[in-house]
NUZA-467451 format. One record per residue: residue in three letters; x negated, y, z negated of N, C-alpha, C in turn. Coordinates in steps of 0.05 Angstrom, whole numbers, always signed. Each point is the difference from the previous one (the first is absolute). Example, Ala and Ser with C-alpha at 12.3 -4.5 7.8 and 13.67 -1.06 7.14 Angstrom:
<pts>
Ala	-264	-114	-156	+18	+24	+0	-18	+24	+0
Ser	+7	+21	+14	-16	+24	-1	+15	+22	-14
</pts>
This chain:
<pts>
Met	-106	-427	-128	+17	-2	+24	+23	+20	+0
Gly	+6	+12	-24	+24	+16	-1	-2	+25	+17
Gly	-25	+10	+6	-3	+24	+14	-5	-3	+30
Glu	+2	-24	+11	-9	-5	+27	+25	-4	+17
Met	+6	+20	+18	+25	+0	+14	-3	+16	+25
Thr	+18	-4	+19	+1	+16	+25	+28	+8	+4
Ile	+5	+26	+3	+26	+11	+5	+0	+10	+29
Lys	+18	-9	+16	+0	+7	+28	+24	+19	+5
Phe	-7	+25	+8	+21	+19	+6	-11	+20	+20
Lys	+15	+8	+19	-9	+19	+21	+14	+26	-2
Phe	-15	+22	+3	+12	+27	+0	-6	+14	+27
Asn	+19	+14	+10	-4	+16	+24	-2	+29	-9
Leu	-25	+10	-2	-4	+26	-12	-10	+21	+19
Thr	-5	-8	+25	-12	+19	+19	+16	+25	+3
Gly	+27	-2	+3	+16	+23	+4	+0	+19	-24
Leu	+1	-11	-24	+0	+17	-24	-27	+15	-3
Val	-22	-14	+5	-26	+13	-3	-4	+22	+21
Leu	+9	-5	+25	-2	+21	+20	+17	+24	-7
Leu	+24	-6	-10	+18	+22	-8	-13	+17	-23
Ala	-13	-14	-19	-13	+15	-22	-22	+18	+11
Val	-16	-11	+18	-22	+16	+11	+10	+24	+16
Cys	+21	-5	+16	+11	+22	+17	+12	+22	-16
Thr	+14	-6	-22	+13	+20	-15	-18	+17	-18
Thr	-26	-9	-3	-18	+17	-15	-6	+27	+13
Gly	+5	+1	+26	-4	+25	+14	+26	+15	+5
Phe	+22	-9	-11	+26	+12	+6	+14	+10	-25
Ser	+3	+26	-2	+15	+12	-23	+12	+26	+9
Leu	+25	+4	-7	+15	+23	+10	-3	+24	-19
Asp	-7	+23	+12	+0	+26	-14	-16	-1	-26
Val	-23	-12	+1	-17	-1	-24	-20	+24	+0
Lys	+3	+17	-20	-19	+22	-4	-15	-4	-26
Pro	-24	-10	+2	-14	-10	-23	-7	+22	-20
His	+0	-8	-26	-11	+16	-21	-31	+0	+3
Gln	-12	+16	-16	-29	-3	-5	-2	-20	-23
Gly	-3	-25	+6	+0	-22	-19	+29	-11	-2
Arg	+2	-25	-10	+26	-12	-2	+7	-3	-30
Glu	+25	-2	-5	+9	+0	-28	+0	-29	-11
Gly	-1	-2	-27	+3	-26	-13	+28	-10	+1
Tyr	+3	-26	-1	+27	-11	+1	+0	-28	-12
Ser	+24	-9	-7	+4	-28	-10	+17	-15	+20
Phe	+1	-26	-2	+16	-16	+19	+9	-26	-13
Phe	+22	-10	+10	+10	-26	-9	+14	-13	+24
Gly	-5	-26	+4	+13	-14	+22	+7	-29	-8
Ala	+18	-11	+15	+9	-28	-5	+6	-13	+27
Gly	-7	-26	+2	+5	-15	+24	-6	-30	-5
Phe	-5	-14	+22	-5	-29	-2	-28	-7	+10
Asp	-13	-16	-16	-28	-9	+6	+2	-27	+14
Ile	-14	-2	+23	-1	-26	+14	-29	-8	-1
Leu	-6	-24	-11	-27	-10	-3	-6	-23	+18
Asp	-24	+0	+11	-10	-22	+16	-27	-8	-11
Tyr	-2	-25	-9	-24	-9	-14	-11	-25	+13
Glu	-26	-2	+3	-12	-23	+13	-27	-7	-12
Glu	-5	-25	-5	-26	-10	-8	-12	-17	+21
Asn	-25	+3	+6	-12	-12	+24	-11	-28	-5
Thr	+2	-11	-24	-6	-28	-4	+23	-13	-14
Thr	+3	-26	+2	+22	-15	-12	-11	-24	-15
Pro	+15	-10	-19	-9	-24	-15	+0	-24	+18
Ile	-15	-20	-7	-2	-25	+15	+12	-22	-17
Ile	+19	-15	+11	+13	-23	-13	-3	-24	+19
Ala	-10	-22	-11	-3	-25	+16	-15	+5	+26
Gly	-20	+18	-2	-16	+6	+24	+14	+18	+20
Lys	+22	+11	-6	+15	+17	+19	+6	+28	-12
Ser	+0	+19	+18	+6	+28	-9	+30	+3	-6
Ile	+6	+17	-19	+27	+8	-6	+6	+27	+11
Asp	+21	+2	+15	+9	+26	+11	+23	+10	-18
Val	-5	+23	-13	+20	+11	-18	+14	+24	+13
Glu	+25	-3	+5	+16	+21	+15	+20	+12	-19
Thr	+1	+26	-2	+17	+14	-18	+16	+22	+14
Asp	+25	+2	-6	+16	+21	+12	-10	+27	-10
Ser	+5	+21	+15	-10	+27	-8	+13	+8	-26
Ala	-15	+15	-16	+10	+10	-26	+10	+28	+3
Leu	+23	+6	-12	+13	+26	+1	+7	+9	-28
Asn	-11	+23	-8	+5	+11	-27	+8	+29	+2
Phe	+18	+8	-19	+6	+28	-4	-23	+14	-13
Thr	-9	+23	+10	-25	+12	-8	+3	+30	-3
Gln	-14	+12	-20	+0	+29	-4	-28	+11	+4
Gln	-1	+25	+8	-26	+15	+0	+5	+28	-11
Ser	-19	+10	-14	+3	+26	-12	-28	+12	-4
Gly	+0	+26	-5	-26	+13	-5	+2	+30	+4
Ala	-24	+13	+3	-1	+29	+2	-25	+8	+15
Tyr	+1	+23	+13	-23	+14	+11	-4	+25	-17
Val	-24	+3	-11	-7	+23	-17	-20	+18	+15
Ala	+8	+25	+6	-17	+18	+14	-19	+14	-19
Ile	-25	-1	+5	-20	+13	-17	-5	+28	+11
Asp	-5	+3	+26	-2	+26	+13	+9	-3	+29
Asp	-8	+19	+17	+10	-2	+28	-11	-24	+15
Asp	-23	-11	-8	-12	-21	+15	-1	-27	-15
Trp	+2	+0	-26	-4	-24	-16	+26	-7	-15
Gly	+4	-26	-3	+22	-11	-16	-4	-29	-4
Phe	+19	-13	-12	-2	-29	-4	+28	-13	-2
Tyr	+1	-25	+8	+24	-17	-2	-2	-20	-22
Leu	+22	-4	-14	+4	-23	-18	+24	-15	+10
Val	-4	-26	+7	+21	-15	+14	+3	-27	-14
Thr	+25	-8	-5	+6	-27	-10	+21	-13	+18
Ser	-2	-26	+3	+21	-16	+13	+1	-27	-12
Ser	+24	-11	-2	+3	-27	-12	+27	-12	+9
Thr	+0	-27	+1	+24	-14	+5	+17	+0	-26
Leu	+26	+1	+3	+18	+1	-23	+13	-28	-2
Gly	-9	-16	-18	+9	-28	-2	-13	-16	+23
Glu	+10	-23	+5	-11	-17	+21	+22	-18	+11
Ser	-2	-5	+26	+18	-18	+13	-15	-25	+10
Ser	+13	-22	+1	-13	-25	+8	+6	-7	+29
Ser	-18	-15	+12	+3	-10	+27	-8	-29	+0
Ala	+8	-15	+21	-5	-28	+2	-27	-6	+11
Glu	-12	-22	-8	-26	-8	+9	+0	-30	+6
Glu	-14	-8	+21	-3	-28	+8	-30	-7	+2
Trp	-7	-25	-9	-27	-11	+3	+2	-22	+20
Leu	-16	+2	+22	+2	-19	+22	-26	-14	+5
Ile	+1	-26	+6	-23	-15	+10	+8	-13	+26
Asp	-15	+7	+21	+7	-9	+27	+30	+6	+7
Glu	+8	+24	-8	+28	+9	+5	+21	-15	-16
Val	-9	-17	-19	+19	-14	-17	+1	+14	-27
Arg	+24	+7	-9	+4	+15	-25	-4	-19	-23
Val	-19	+7	-18	-5	-17	-24	+7	+14	-26
Arg	+4	+26	+1	+7	+15	-24	+15	+25	+7
Thr	+18	+8	-18	+13	+26	+3	-1	+14	-27
Asn	+0	+27	+0	+2	+15	-25	+8	+29	+7
Lys	+3	+16	-20	+6	+28	+3	-26	+16	-7
Val	-2	+24	+12	-23	+17	-6	+10	+29	-2
Ser	-12	+16	-18	+8	+28	-3	-26	+17	-1
Phe	+3	+25	+8	-23	+18	+1	+7	+26	-15
Glu	-21	+12	-11	+2	+27	-12	-25	+16	+8
Arg	+2	+26	+3	-22	+17	+8	+1	+26	-15
Gln	-24	+10	-8	-2	+26	-14	-25	+15	+11
Arg	+2	+26	+1	-22	+17	+9	+0	+26	-15
Leu	-24	+9	-9	-4	+26	-13	-23	+13	+14
Gly	+4	+23	+12	-21	+13	+15	-6	+28	-8
Phe	-25	+8	+1	-9	+28	-3	-15	+8	+25
Leu	+9	+21	+14	-13	+10	+24	-5	+30	-2
Ala	-25	+8	+1	-7	+28	+3	+4	+8	+29
Ser	+8	+25	+4	+6	+10	+27	-16	+26	+4
His	-13	+2	+23	-15	+24	+8	+8	+8	+28
Arg	+8	+26	+3	+9	+10	+26	-24	+1	+20
Met	+5	-12	+24	-20	+1	+21	+10	+19	+23
Ser	+26	+3	+3	+12	+17	+21	+27	+9	-11
Glu	+15	+14	+17	+26	+10	-9	+18	-22	-11
Ser	+1	-23	+12	+17	-22	-10	-16	-26	-4
Gly	-26	+1	+1	-17	-24	-3	-15	+0	-26
Phe	+0	-23	-14	-12	-2	-26	-17	-26	-2
Leu	-23	+3	-14	-16	-23	-6	+9	-11	-27
Leu	+3	-27	-2	+9	-13	-24	-21	-19	-11
Phe	-4	+0	-26	-18	-19	-12	+8	-4	-29
Gly	-4	-25	-11	+8	-5	-27	-3	-30	-7
Ala	+19	-9	-16	-1	-28	-10	+29	-10	-3
Gln	+4	-26	+0	+26	-11	-5	-2	-27	-15
Tyr	+20	-5	-15	+3	-26	-14	+23	-15	+13
Gly	-4	-25	+7	+21	-16	+12	+3	-27	-14
Lys	+25	-9	-2	+5	-26	-13	+21	-15	+17
Asn	-6	-25	+6	+19	-17	+14	+4	-26	-15
Glu	+24	-9	-2	+6	-25	-14	+20	-17	+15
Phe	-5	-26	+1	+20	-18	+11	+4	-23	-19
Lys	+25	-11	+2	+7	-23	-17	+13	-22	+17
Arg	-7	-25	-5	+13	-23	+12	+16	-14	-22
Phe	+24	-9	+7	+17	-14	-20	+21	-17	+15
Ala	+15	-15	-15	+21	-18	+10	-11	-18	+22
Ala	-23	-13	-5	-12	-18	+19	+13	-27	+0
Lys	+3	-12	+24	+12	-26	+4	-16	-15	+21
Leu	-5	-26	-4	-12	-17	+20	+21	-12	+17
Thr	-6	-4	+26	+19	-13	+18	-6	-30	+0
Pro	+18	-16	+10	-5	-29	+1	-25	-7	+17
Gln	-6	+17	+20	-23	-5	+17	-27	+4	-14
Ala	+0	+13	-23	-25	+5	-14	-14	-25	-8
Ala	+14	-21	-6	-12	-25	-8	-16	-13	+22
Asp	+6	+6	+25	-15	-11	+23	-29	+11	+0
Tyr	-5	+22	-13	-27	+11	-1	-13	-2	-28
Gly	+12	-17	-16	-11	-4	-27	+5	+22	-19
Ile	+20	+17	+6	+6	+23	-17	+22	-8	-20
Asp	-5	+5	-26	+20	-5	-20	+1	+24	-19
Glu	+14	-3	-23	+4	+23	-18	-26	+10	-13
Thr	-22	-16	+1	-25	+8	-12	-18	+15	+19
Thr	+7	+0	+26	-18	+12	+20	-1	+31	-3
Phe	+23	+12	-4	+2	+29	-3	+8	+7	-29
Ser	-6	+25	-8	+8	+9	-27	+30	+2	-2
Ala	+10	-8	-24	+28	+3	-5	+6	+27	-11
Gly	+25	+9	+1	+8	+26	-11	-8	+23	+18
Thr	-1	+24	-11	-6	+24	+15	-30	+4	+1
Val	-10	+6	+24	-28	+7	+5	-1	+29	+9
Ser	-16	+16	-13	-2	+28	+7	-29	+8	+5
Glu	-3	+20	+17	-27	+12	+5	+2	+30	-1
Asn	-18	+12	-16	-2	+29	-2	-27	+9	+11
Val	+1	+20	+18	-24	+12	+12	+1	+30	-4
Trp	-20	+11	-14	-1	+29	-1	-27	+10	+8
Asp	-1	+24	+11	-26	+11	+9	-1	+30	-4
Leu	-24	+10	-1	-6	+29	-1	-17	+7	+25
Ser	+10	+19	+16	-12	+5	+25	-7	+30	+4
Leu	-21	+5	+15	-6	+27	+10	+14	+4	+27
Val	+12	+23	+4	+17	+6	+23	-8	+26	+13
Ala	+1	+2	+26	-5	+25	+15	+16	-1	+25
Gly	+7	+24	+11	+16	+1	+24	+6	+29	+9
Tyr	+20	+3	+16	+8	+25	+12	+30	+4	-1
Glu	+8	+25	-2	+29	+6	-2	+6	+23	+18
Ser	+22	-2	+15	+12	+22	+15	+27	+6	-14
Ser	+5	+24	-9	+24	+6	-16	+9	+28	+4
Thr	+27	+3	+2	+13	+27	-1	+20	+1	-23
Ile	-3	-18	-20	+19	-1	-22	-4	+25	-18
Phe	+21	+15	-3	+1	+24	-17	-23	+20	+7
Asn	-6	+3	+26	-19	+21	+7	+15	+24	+11
Ser	+26	+0	-2	+17	+23	+7	+25	+0	-17
Arg	+11	+24	-6	+25	+1	-15	+24	-1	+19
Gln	-4	+2	+26	+22	+0	+19	+11	-29	+4
Pro	+26	-3	+4	+11	-26	+7	-12	-10	+26
Gly	-2	-26	+2	-10	-12	+25	-10	-28	-5
Trp	-9	-13	+22	-10	-27	-2	-28	-1	-10
Arg	-6	-20	-16	-27	-2	-11	-10	-29	+4
His	-26	-3	+0	-12	-27	+4	-24	-3	-18
Gln	-8	-25	-4	-25	-7	-13	-9	-27	+10
Leu	-25	-2	+7	-12	-25	+8	-26	-4	-15
Gln	-3	-21	-15	-24	-7	-14	-11	-26	+10
Leu	-26	-1	+6	-14	-24	+8	-24	-3	-19
Thr	-1	-22	-15	-21	-4	-20	-11	-29	+2
Gly	-25	-2	-9	-12	-26	-2	-14	-2	-26
Gly	-3	-25	-11	-12	-3	-26	-17	-25	-2
Ile	-18	+0	-20	-17	-24	-6	+4	-6	-29
Pro	+8	-25	-7	+3	-7	-28	-27	-1	-15
Leu	-2	+16	-20	-24	-1	-17	+0	-25	-18
Tyr	+24	-8	-9	+3	-22	-19	+26	-14	+5
Thr	+0	-26	+2	+24	-16	+3	+1	-22	-21
Asn	+23	-3	-13	+4	-20	-21	+24	-18	+7
Ile	-4	-26	-1	+21	-20	+7	+4	-19	-23
Thr	+26	-4	-7	+8	-20	-19	+21	-17	+12
Asn	-4	-26	+0	+19	-20	+11	+5	-21	-21
Thr	+25	-4	-8	+6	-19	-22	-5	-29	+8
Asp	-5	-5	+26	-4	-27	+10	-30	-6	+4
Val	-17	+20	-6	-29	-3	+5	-16	+3	-26
Asn	-14	-21	-8	-17	+0	-23	+14	+11	-25
Glu	+24	-10	-5	+16	+8	-24	+5	+30	-2
Gly	+4	+12	+23	+7	+29	+0	-22	+19	-5
Ser	-26	-9	+2	-22	+18	-4	-1	+21	+22
Ser	-12	+24	-6	-2	+21	+19	-27	-1	+15
Phe	+1	+9	+25	-24	+1	+16	-2	+28	+13
Ser	-24	+10	+4	-3	+27	+10	-21	+1	+22
Glu	+1	+21	+16	-19	+4	+22	+0	+30	+6
Ser	-22	+9	+13	-2	+28	+8	-5	+2	+30
Phe	+10	+22	+12	-4	+7	+28	+7	-24	+18
Asn	+24	-11	-5	+8	-24	+15	+25	+6	+17
Gly	-4	+13	+23	+22	+5	+17	+4	+30	+6
Phe	+24	+7	+10	+6	+27	+7	+30	+4	-1
Gln	+9	+26	+1	+28	+8	-1	+5	+22	+20
Leu	+23	+0	+13	+8	+21	+18	+29	+8	-7
Arg	+6	+26	+4	+27	+9	-7	+8	+23	+19
Leu	+25	-1	+9	+12	+21	+16	+25	+9	-14
Asn	+3	+26	-4	+24	+11	-12	+11	+23	+18
Trp	+25	-2	+8	+12	+20	+18	+25	+10	-14
Val	+3	+26	-1	+24	+13	-11	+10	+20	+21
Tyr	+26	-1	+5	+12	+20	+19	+28	+7	-11
Gly	+4	+26	-4	+25	+9	-11	+5	+29	+4
Tyr	+22	+10	-12	+9	+27	+4	-1	+15	-27
Gln	-12	+25	+1	-1	+17	-23	+24	+19	+1
Phe	+17	-2	-21	+25	+14	+0	-2	+28	-12
Asn	-19	+3	-19	-4	+26	-12	-28	+2	-11
Asp	-5	+19	-18	-28	+3	-10	-10	-25	-14
Asp	+18	-15	-12	-9	-20	-20	+7	-29	+7
Met	+15	-6	+22	+10	-27	+3	-4	-10	+29
Ile	-10	-25	+2	-3	-14	+25	+13	-28	-3
Leu	+15	-9	+19	+11	-27	+1	-12	-13	+24
Ala	-13	-24	-4	-16	-11	+22	+3	-30	+1
Phe	-8	-11	+23	-5	-29	+3	-29	-5	-3
Ser	-7	-21	-14	-28	-7	-4	-5	-29	+9
Phe	-23	-4	+13	-8	-26	+9	-28	-5	-10
Asp	-4	-20	-17	-26	-6	-12	-8	-29	+9
Met	-24	-2	+9	-10	-27	+9	-28	-3	-11
Gly	-5	-23	-12	-27	-6	-11	-9	-28	+7
Tyr	-26	-2	+4	-12	-26	+6	-25	-3	-17
Ser	-4	-23	-12	-24	-6	-15	-10	-28	+6
Gln	-26	-2	+1	-12	-26	+3	-19	-5	-23
Arg	+4	-23	-13	-18	-8	-22	-17	-23	+9
Asp	-27	+3	-2	-18	-21	+8	+2	-23	-20
Ala	-9	-24	+10	+0	-23	-18	-18	+4	-24
Ile	+9	-10	-23	-16	+3	-25	-7	-28	-9
Ser	-26	-6	-2	-9	-26	-8	+5	-4	-30
Arg	+3	-25	-8	+3	-7	-28	-17	-24	-6
Asp	-7	-4	-25	-21	-19	-8	+11	-28	-7
Phe	+24	-6	+10	+12	-26	-6	+18	-9	+24
Ile	+7	-25	+1	+17	-11	+20	+26	-8	-12
Asp	+23	+9	+12	+26	-7	-11	+9	-27	+12
Asp	+24	-8	-7	+10	-26	+8	+2	-3	+30
Ser	+2	+21	+15	+2	-1	+29	-27	+1	+14
Gly	-22	+4	-15	-26	+2	+11	-9	+28	+7
Ala	+17	+20	-5	-7	+28	+6	-21	+11	-19
Thr	-18	+15	+11	-22	+12	-17	+1	+31	+1
Glu	+21	+12	+11	+1	+29	+2	+29	+9	+1
Phe	+4	+25	-7	+25	+14	+7	-2	+8	+29
Pro	+18	-8	+17	-3	+5	+29	+3	+29	+7
Glu	-10	+6	+24	+5	+27	+11	+30	+4	+4
Ser	+9	+23	-6	+29	+6	+2	+5	+26	+13
Asn	+23	+3	+13	+9	+24	+13	+28	+7	-9
Leu	+4	+25	-7	+26	+10	-9	+8	+24	+16
Leu	+24	-1	+12	+11	+23	+15	+27	+7	-12
Tyr	+3	+25	-7	+27	+9	-10	+10	+22	+18
Ile	+26	+0	+4	+15	+21	+15	+21	+11	-19
Tyr	+0	+27	-3	+18	+12	-20	+13	+24	+12
Pro	+24	-3	+13	+16	+23	+8	+17	+10	-24
Ser	+3	+26	-2	+16	+11	-23	+11	+27	+6
Val	+19	+9	-16	+10	+27	+0	-14	+15	-23
Leu	-9	+25	+7	-18	+15	-18	+11	+27	-5
Ala	+0	+9	-26	+7	+27	-7	-25	+13	-11
Leu	-6	+25	+10	-23	+15	-9	+9	+27	-9
Trp	-10	+10	-23	+8	+26	-10	-25	+15	-10
Ser	-1	+25	+7	-23	+17	-7	+3	+10	-29
Phe	-22	+3	-14	+1	+10	-28	-16	+25	-3
</pts>
């Protein structure tokens, strides 16, 4: 039961996405090289996570609605683009939350609160993307990525109303309950970029759109079958948008704003036993992250 939750949070992203698309065709005084130069980058910002599971545990014949405040974490991203020749290169990219912050969570039956606790999230990503030039500023992307997501529940308390539904201290696990999910995925997509394709000062942009399929997914939940791991292949999909827009001050330096958005859906994974709540699977889940940040890029 530790991994079954619904987090309700709304994002208004239409304006940002339209702005990202529009600026891919706007750059001042860009006179491209034959080929683009290699560069490194580092950025920092705040990660906003929205997580939802599409099934809920059943207590006393009733569904539990688990509502959690949005999670906000300080996050870094770093990496490099390595140019092989005028048309080929590759990206190495990492991003991770730095520490974790907690948010409040409520468990409701018929809109009656029966339990409260805290929940925290962490996210990590390591990606490799090969890049092949298709046009002056257009590139085909393909590669692989490793992703890891973890959440923890702790500081749980039952409300006085819990007894009305037959809920006591033995119904749920005591202490901290954690779930770790990691996957290895194949990724492909398209990029429009003018990053370091000219030595002249001016505005630069980059827009990456990628999709992925998890080849392998592994789940460990301390509240399920004594923390045993479960795995599945080709179960879901991933989408990612990355937009960078900034100013190149000289041959070697760009300061930019970056907006990263990712969405992943994990299909339900069956398991060979029934837990105390009667569940026989890890439910389908959806994770959306929004990551605005300030980014420094320097050519090498």
